[in-house]
C-alpha positions as CSV (number, residue, x, y, z in Angstrom):
1,M,-96.7,-3.2,2.9
2,S,-97.3,-3.7,6.6
3,L,-94.3,-3.3,9.0
4,K,-92.8,-6.7,10.1
5,A,-89.4,-5.8,11.5
6,V,-87.6,-3.2,13.5
7,L,-83.8,-2.8,13.0
8,F,-81.9,-1.0,15.9
9,D,-78.6,0.6,16.1
10,L,-76.7,-0.1,19.4
11,D,-74.5,2.8,20.4
12,D,-76.3,5.9,21.5
13,T,-79.6,4.3,20.4
14,L,-80.1,1.6,23.0
15,L,-76.8,1.9,24.9
16,W,-75.8,5.4,26.2
17,D,-72.3,5.2,24.9
18,D,-71.6,9.0,24.9
19,R,-72.2,9.0,28.7
20,S,-69.9,6.0,29.2
21,V,-67.1,7.7,27.3
22,E,-67.5,11.1,28.9
23,E,-67.5,9.7,32.4
24,A,-64.4,7.5,31.7
25,F,-62.6,10.6,30.4
26,A,-63.6,12.6,33.4
27,A,-62.5,9.9,35.9
28,T,-59.1,9.4,34.1
29,C,-58.4,13.1,33.8
30,A,-59.2,13.5,37.5
31,E,-56.8,10.7,38.2
32,A,-54.1,12.5,36.2
33,A,-54.6,15.7,38.2
34,K,-53.7,13.8,41.4
35,H,-50.2,13.2,39.9
36,V,-49.4,16.3,37.9
37,D,-50.6,19.9,37.6
38,V,-53.1,19.7,34.8
39,N,-56.6,21.0,34.3
40,P,-58.8,17.8,33.8
41,E,-61.0,19.5,31.1
42,E,-58.0,20.7,29.2
43,L,-56.4,17.3,29.4
44,E,-59.5,15.6,28.0
45,A,-59.7,18.0,25.1
46,S,-56.0,17.4,24.4
47,V,-56.2,13.6,24.6
48,R,-59.3,13.5,22.4
49,K,-57.4,15.6,19.8
50,E,-54.2,13.6,19.9
51,A,-56.0,10.3,19.9
52,R,-58.0,11.2,16.8
53,S,-54.9,12.5,15.0
54,L,-52.9,9.4,15.8
55,Y,-55.8,7.1,14.9
56,E,-56.1,8.7,11.5
57,S,-52.4,8.2,10.9
58,F,-52.5,4.4,11.1
59,E,-52.7,2.3,7.9
60,T,-55.8,0.7,9.4
61,F,-57.7,4.0,9.4
62,P,-59.6,3.4,6.1
63,F,-60.7,0.0,7.4
64,T,-61.8,1.3,10.8
65,K,-63.7,4.1,9.1
66,M,-65.5,1.6,6.8
67,I,-66.3,-0.8,9.6
68,G,-67.3,2.1,11.9
69,I,-64.8,2.0,14.8
70,N,-64.1,5.4,16.3
71,P,-60.8,6.6,17.9
72,F,-62.3,6.5,21.5
73,E,-63.4,2.9,21.1
74,G,-59.8,2.3,20.1
75,L,-58.7,3.6,23.5
76,W,-60.3,0.5,25.2
77,A,-60.8,-2.1,22.5
78,N,-58.5,-5.2,22.4
79,F,-59.5,-6.2,18.8
80,T,-59.1,-9.9,19.6
81,E,-61.9,-11.1,17.2
82,G,-62.7,-10.5,13.5
83,E,-61.3,-12.4,10.5
84,D,-60.0,-9.5,8.5
85,E,-56.2,-9.0,8.8
86,N,-56.7,-5.4,9.8
87,F,-58.0,-6.6,13.2
88,R,-54.7,-8.3,13.9
89,K,-52.9,-5.1,13.0
90,L,-55.2,-3.2,15.4
91,Q,-54.6,-5.8,18.1
92,K,-50.9,-5.1,17.9
93,L,-51.4,-1.3,17.7
94,A,-53.9,-1.0,20.5
95,P,-51.6,-1.0,23.6
96,G,-49.2,1.5,22.1
97,Y,-52.1,3.6,20.9
98,R,-53.5,3.9,24.4
99,T,-50.2,4.9,25.9
100,E,-49.2,7.3,23.1
101,S,-52.6,9.1,23.0
102,W,-52.4,9.9,26.7
103,T,-48.7,10.7,26.6
104,R,-49.1,13.1,23.7
105,G,-52.2,14.7,25.5
106,L,-50.1,15.3,28.5
107,A,-47.2,16.6,26.5
108,A,-49.4,19.2,24.7
109,L,-50.0,20.6,28.2
110,G,-46.3,20.7,29.0
111,V,-46.1,17.4,30.9
112,E,-43.5,15.0,29.6
113,D,-44.3,11.7,31.4
114,R,-44.6,8.5,29.3
115,E,-45.0,6.3,32.4
116,L,-48.0,8.4,33.5
117,G,-49.3,8.3,30.0
118,H,-49.2,4.5,30.1
119,K,-50.9,4.3,33.5
120,L,-53.7,6.7,32.3
121,G,-54.2,4.7,29.1
122,E,-54.8,1.5,31.1
123,F,-56.9,3.4,33.7
124,F,-59.2,4.7,31.0
125,A,-59.7,1.3,29.4
126,A,-60.5,-0.3,32.7
127,D,-62.8,2.5,33.8
128,R,-64.7,2.5,30.6
129,R,-65.5,-1.2,31.1
130,T,-67.2,-0.4,34.4
131,R,-69.7,2.0,32.8
132,P,-72.4,0.1,30.7
133,Y,-75.4,2.5,30.5
134,V,-78.7,2.2,28.8
135,Y,-81.3,4.9,28.3
136,E,-84.1,4.8,30.9
137,E,-86.7,3.8,28.3
138,T,-84.6,1.2,26.5
139,F,-86.2,-1.9,28.0
140,R,-89.7,-0.3,28.0
141,V,-89.4,0.2,24.3
142,L,-88.0,-3.3,23.6
143,D,-90.7,-4.8,25.7
144,A,-93.4,-3.0,23.7
145,L,-92.0,-4.3,20.4
146,K,-90.9,-7.8,21.3
147,G,-93.4,-10.4,20.0
148,N,-95.1,-7.9,17.7
149,Y,-92.2,-7.4,15.3
150,K,-89.1,-9.2,14.3
151,L,-86.1,-7.4,15.9
152,L,-82.6,-7.1,14.6
153,L,-79.6,-5.3,16.1
154,L,-77.4,-3.8,13.4
155,T,-74.3,-2.3,14.8
156,N,-71.0,-1.0,13.5
157,G,-67.9,-1.9,15.3
158,S,-65.2,-4.4,16.3
159,P,-66.8,-7.8,17.1
160,D,-65.1,-8.3,20.5
161,L,-65.9,-4.8,21.6
162,Q,-69.6,-4.8,20.5
163,K,-70.0,-8.2,22.2
164,E,-68.4,-6.8,25.3
165,K,-70.8,-3.9,25.4
166,L,-73.7,-6.3,25.0
167,A,-72.3,-8.5,27.8
168,G,-72.3,-5.4,30.1
169,V,-76.1,-5.2,29.7
170,P,-76.8,-8.9,29.2
171,E,-80.6,-8.5,29.0
172,I,-80.5,-6.6,25.7
173,A,-79.3,-9.5,23.4
174,S,-82.3,-11.7,24.3
175,Y,-84.7,-9.3,22.7
176,F,-83.2,-9.8,19.2
177,D,-83.9,-12.4,16.6
178,H,-80.5,-11.5,15.0
179,I,-77.5,-9.5,15.9
180,V,-75.3,-8.2,13.0
181,I,-71.9,-6.6,13.8
182,S,-70.1,-4.9,10.9
183,G,-66.7,-6.3,11.9
184,D,-68.0,-9.8,11.4
185,F,-69.9,-9.0,8.2
186,G,-67.0,-7.2,6.6
187,Q,-68.7,-3.9,5.8
188,G,-70.4,-1.3,8.0
189,K,-73.4,0.9,7.7
190,P,-74.2,2.7,5.4
191,A,-73.2,0.0,2.9
192,V,-76.2,-1.3,1.0
193,S,-74.8,-4.9,1.4
194,I,-75.1,-5.0,5.2
195,F,-78.7,-3.8,5.0
196,K,-79.6,-6.3,2.4
197,Y,-77.9,-9.0,4.5
198,A,-80.1,-8.0,7.5
199,M,-83.2,-8.0,5.3
200,G,-82.3,-11.5,4.2
201,L,-82.0,-12.7,7.8
202,L,-85.4,-11.2,8.6
203,D,-86.9,-12.5,5.3
204,I,-88.4,-9.0,4.6
205,E,-88.6,-6.5,1.8
206,A,-87.2,-3.0,2.5
207,E,-90.8,-1.7,2.9
208,E,-91.5,-4.1,5.7
209,G,-88.7,-2.9,7.9
210,I,-87.8,0.3,9.7
211,M,-84.3,1.4,10.9
212,I,-83.8,3.2,14.3
213,G,-80.6,5.0,14.9
214,D,-78.8,8.2,16.0
215,K,-76.5,8.7,13.0
216,L,-77.5,10.3,9.8
217,T,-74.4,9.2,7.9
218,T,-74.8,5.5,8.8
219,D,-78.3,4.5,10.0
220,I,-80.3,6.9,8.0
221,L,-78.2,7.1,4.8
222,G,-78.0,3.3,4.7
223,S,-81.6,2.6,5.2
224,N,-82.5,5.4,2.7
225,S,-80.3,3.7,0.2
226,V,-82.3,0.5,0.2
227,G,-85.7,2.1,0.4
228,M,-86.3,1.4,4.0
229,R,-88.2,3.7,6.4
230,N,-86.2,5.1,9.3
231,I,-86.4,7.1,12.5
232,W,-83.5,9.4,13.4
233,I,-83.0,9.8,17.2
234,N,-81.6,13.4,17.3
235,H,-80.3,13.6,20.8
236,H,-78.5,16.8,20.4
237,G,-80.9,19.0,18.4
238,L,-78.7,18.8,15.3
239,Q,-79.9,20.2,11.9
240,A,-80.3,17.6,9.2
241,G,-79.1,18.9,5.8
242,D,-80.6,18.4,2.4
243,E,-78.4,15.4,1.5
244,I,-79.6,12.9,4.1
245,V,-83.2,13.2,5.0
246,P,-84.8,10.9,7.6
247,A,-88.3,9.7,7.2
248,N,-89.0,10.5,10.9
249,E,-87.1,12.5,13.6
250,V,-87.5,12.2,17.4
251,K,-85.6,13.5,20.4
252,R,-85.5,10.4,22.4
253,L,-86.0,6.6,22.1
254,Q,-89.5,6.4,23.6
255,E,-90.9,8.6,20.9
256,I,-90.4,5.9,18.2
257,L,-93.3,3.7,19.5
258,P,-96.3,5.7,18.1
259,I,-94.5,6.0,14.8
260,I,-93.9,2.3,14.6
261,T,-97.4,1.2,15.8
262,N,-99.0,3.6,13.3
263,G,-96.8,2.4,10.5
């Protein structure tokens, strides 16, 4: 069957989320070093460790894992949308989670200062909001595909946060015929159900679509599960194992175009 639709992941596929998070951490840890004697790099490592540990201790963790919301998104998300009751629990947890993550990160380096932990938690959330980045070829690729294929954005995450990310780069949404957010749908990639839902919106069979994404365990595994072709954007030169095998592998977004046009 000929290719009719291209499905895109959002974070670290079209948006450069890793850079946004890294820069927000760097700015916040530099701010901390103005107030107390800490090494910014050591503080970042400490906060990342403490945030992940705390995040995994919450009763909401299985839900966030299924939907696809990572601990560092939790450090700036408000969780104001989404119908599942877990979003209301996350909404209540979020302010304390921000404060506690930074307070524990400081404490692990010998600094007991909850007030500073609170200030840093709010600083990080505000700073991250100022850093919406796209890859330099994002719009070039979308321009090349728009009008030739149906385009669908298939992203894991909290509805309010993913919409906020898209609002930060408002040109992106207009390229897509459909935008599917796991927190709205109720299950995240790699669930077969969300891929079948996307295929229904596009009115295609699996063989008529191709999934573009950076994560083997979500984008590639999920599309493989429904028999859809895919392209893995391997930004970091990782080794794919034998369990999840992408149909195609590239190093950066622009390299998907010849694969799609020849497909």
